[in-house]
C-alpha positions as a Python dict, from the first residue, in 0.01 Angstrom:
ca = {
    (1, 'M'): (0, 0, 0),
    (2, 'S'): (149, 334, -100),
    (3, 'T'): (147, 642, 115),
    (4, 'P'): (148, 1007, 11),
    (5, 'H'): (522, 1008, 89),
    (6, 'D'): (581, 757, -193),
    (7, 'V'): (444, 991, -458),
    (8, 'T'): (649, 1269, -612),
    (9, 'P'): (420, 1565, -671),
    (10, 'P'): (391, 1680, -1033),
    (11, 'R'): (614, 1968, -1123),
    (12, 'G'): (576, 2228, -1389),
    (13, 'P'): (560, 2436, -1580),
    (14, 'F'): (932, 2499, -1602),
    (15, 'R'): (1039, 2853, -1685),
    (16, 'I'): (1348, 2823, -1901),
    (17, 'Y'): (1601, 3102, -1848),
    (18, 'T'): (1931, 2919, -1875),
    (19, 'P'): (2078, 2599, -2016),
    (20, 'A'): (2069, 2461, -1658),
    (21, 'S'): (1695, 2522, -1622),
    (22, 'F'): (1642, 2364, -1966),
    (23, 'G'): (1839, 2058, -1853),
    (24, 'D'): (1643, 2031, -1528),
    (25, 'A'): (1316, 2028, -1722),
    (26, 'I'): (1435, 1763, -1967),
    (27, 'R'): (1560, 1542, -1682),
    (28, 'H'): (1235, 1586, -1488),
    (29, 'Y'): (1009, 1491, -1779),
    (30, 'R'): (1237, 1203, -1884),
    (31, 'T'): (1236, 1049, -1538),
    (32, 'E'): (864, 1115, -1500),
    (33, 'A'): (815, 915, -1821),
    (34, 'G'): (1021, 632, -1670),
    (35, 'L'): (1289, 653, -1940),
    (36, 'T'): (1663, 621, -1915),
    (37, 'Q'): (1886, 863, -2102),
    (38, 'A'): (1971, 585, -2347),
    (39, 'Q'): (1604, 510, -2415),
    (40, 'L'): (1508, 874, -2472),
    (41, 'A'): (1815, 940, -2684),
    (42, 'E'): (1731, 645, -2907),
    (43, 'M'): (1367, 754, -2938),
    (44, 'A'): (1475, 1110, -3027),
    (45, 'G'): (1753, 1006, -3262),
    (46, 'L'): (2026, 1159, -3044),
    (47, 'Q'): (2349, 1034, -2894),
    (48, 'R'): (2307, 954, -2524),
    (49, 'S'): (2612, 1170, -2451),
    (50, 'Y'): (2443, 1473, -2613),
    (51, 'L'): (2129, 1419, -2407),
    (52, 'S'): (2348, 1393, -2097),
    (53, 'E'): (2510, 1727, -2185),
    (54, 'L'): (2167, 1888, -2225),
    (55, 'E'): (2049, 1753, -1890),
    (56, 'S'): (2363, 1874, -1716),
    (57, 'G'): (2304, 2227, -1843),
    (58, 'K'): (2592, 2238, -2088),
    (59, 'E'): (2555, 2527, -2329),
    (60, 'T'): (2581, 2345, -2660),
    (61, 'E'): (2600, 2549, -2979),
    (62, 'Q'): (2236, 2470, -3058),
    (63, 'V'): (2120, 2574, -2710),
    (64, 'K'): (2330, 2891, -2730),
    (65, 'R'): (2161, 2983, -3059),
    (66, 'L'): (1815, 2911, -2921),
    (67, 'F'): (1868, 3137, -2619),
    (68, 'R'): (2016, 3409, -2842),
    (69, 'V'): (1698, 3411, -3052),
    (70, 'L'): (1476, 3418, -2743),
    (71, 'R'): (1674, 3707, -2591),
    (72, 'Q'): (1654, 3908, -2914),
    (73, 'L'): (1277, 3860, -2919),
    (74, 'G'): (1245, 3948, -2552),
    (75, 'V'): (1065, 3624, -2471),
    (76, 'R'): (1122, 3322, -2250),
    (77, 'M'): (1038, 2960, -2295),
    (78, 'T'): (813, 2761, -2064),
    (79, 'L'): (793, 2382, -2073),
    (80, 'D'): (485, 2207, -1945),
    (81, 'K'): (343, 1859, -1981),
    (82, 'A'): (157, 1834, -2312),
    (83, 'D'): (-197, 1705, -2312),
    (84, 'W'): (-177, 1560, -2661),
}
């Protein structure tokens, strides 16, 4: 029989300001889905090492470009669980 202490409360939405906050959101939703890095990487067509870099908050060239565009537009990104 489970108790309320056994359940991790849902989290979100994630406000994405930095590569670290982006990585935290990816890790949260991956673990919530019950996936390993290797499983998600395979599903997404990525190298597991690249996914690991994203989750650790590394500022990859692609992430750097994404944040540059967002800053120029004066907007921020929010990640939330999709209902589709």
